[in-house]
Steps between C-alpha positions, in 0.01 A plus 500: 500500500472296822176604674611353834819701510612643832606862511748608774264758650164365390329170422172553312210296639305264272694632201425227245137488612471879463632504144261218407201668666574829324529311169793726411541534125747678268399861440271508800447795732520422873483673837682389814326702771764409760823491302720456809844372403374415152501121525160448341553800272813366334329167431201680346730704276695191395188308400332798332799566276517608231282806528373454854446796732494518879366769731647449846347679795616517862428734789851440632759725330780262601328217313482713187877560517574129534255404227649757263843342537360149478303570183766712330531259206131563426504876567348585160201275577450599862327789675556520877279724712542583869133509596242306701299251298189661647552749214529226235244635255631858513856376440396299194304790355786743560751280319253365240570146618170329415335268436731231642541125459573428864518656846690352794472581870759332726378627835777381731773716645809477282823360639641853462254629759525206739878465488577871471465528875467877522130558445333299770323236291661208683523411869828324417685832459503786751395815317278806534133401508415635155347241260415752226540367146558857383679773699239745369232341718426695817398235754757254637455189712643695794221757462235229517664317790552810713188705423218245465284413798525152651164406347604627158826305513324182607250533217768568241715205613199269510360610162819532292712245684231249593677486836310326781715676765421847363359645822792382711753629247327838477493525881875435526578742218315783673682422827842506330454813286677680347618217273730618224681192366417155370699341784300687764175396339609137459604475864170653609302248294706211640424619853130524419480151348758341727778429255494278192189290438429287195698487178502874429657780701249667737567840336415381147129583497534836674771612256276390212209698642703818540649473151155455346364797693793731420482429127120458470575177318156342495319813379760553228478137389123510459520825303783378276322175414197697383722723287689202357192357329447825310857487367503141377430435137283207387675181610729695733608326821486621860737314736527562874740342750392556862666400826238518773132423533379862502650567156399164359140547616478832314651353183286184509178691563580755229585244232201279577269801499627621162484147357135433589162617376377624165739795501809297581815652353754247630558126467689324777820340371570295810187414696727344761760731648862437392761462774878442494641150466682340790823548304440875469415535869822320591697730271314816608321458839338844465289361215317252725191718550469617138173447310456578131164573340447587135216609273452595136293785362219366280341831397625782283643805684319832498549695179725759670745219591465297182811637332828628623 
């Protein structure tokens, strides 16, 4: 199987590096906490055959549909669950999927979400200002944009988007409300900043901030990482691909914390973060900000998770 293969709707990021970091082996049991279009998942199943098992989780029901079709050849070895990975431990207990040999988090938006155009994740498509990963979530980006105070908006955009123009953007948003579509929001941000500046679109950081807030991404990531350690068997691997500094900071701090001191339960696999090659970035520009960190469990799991 060619690990650098390009799929029409999805190009997995750092695919070869992910399989190596997970140390995928025949008969292994693995979890892809963000199954998306199934690009990493199908490679895991291929390399864990014969006898490998994959639990694929995604909050987005559309992703589950696509992954199911993509992984059809491995249907007897695959369990796909439409849930948020914040509930990782409960899912594994419910389906008796533990302990595991490896857990993967690919934290970026999938190409399905970015290119789908109808859910408001991208400023490149005009769509309702939604940004929910799951339609069952109550709060949308439009709710936050139109209900929050100017100070609240500025703080959110500064904290989750690391946007230096947060106060100006928040001021313009409040002046232009109600804002119901991605195009309206993008135009408002461009007015606030004064058009394009730098190598990224002026709306990039604000859209990131709203998406993080709507989906509580940072809180869910921290919780899921803590749960992941409990589910790994001895020698099991934890691999995380992040795409912005807020995520990477959480992952780096967590792994280093769990790999230090007398009670350390992890060993860092790559002390230096792994990033895409120039060739991969040329092939898939969206991979340019990806960072992969990996660690191995060096202690035995709790007795309740020791057999499954």
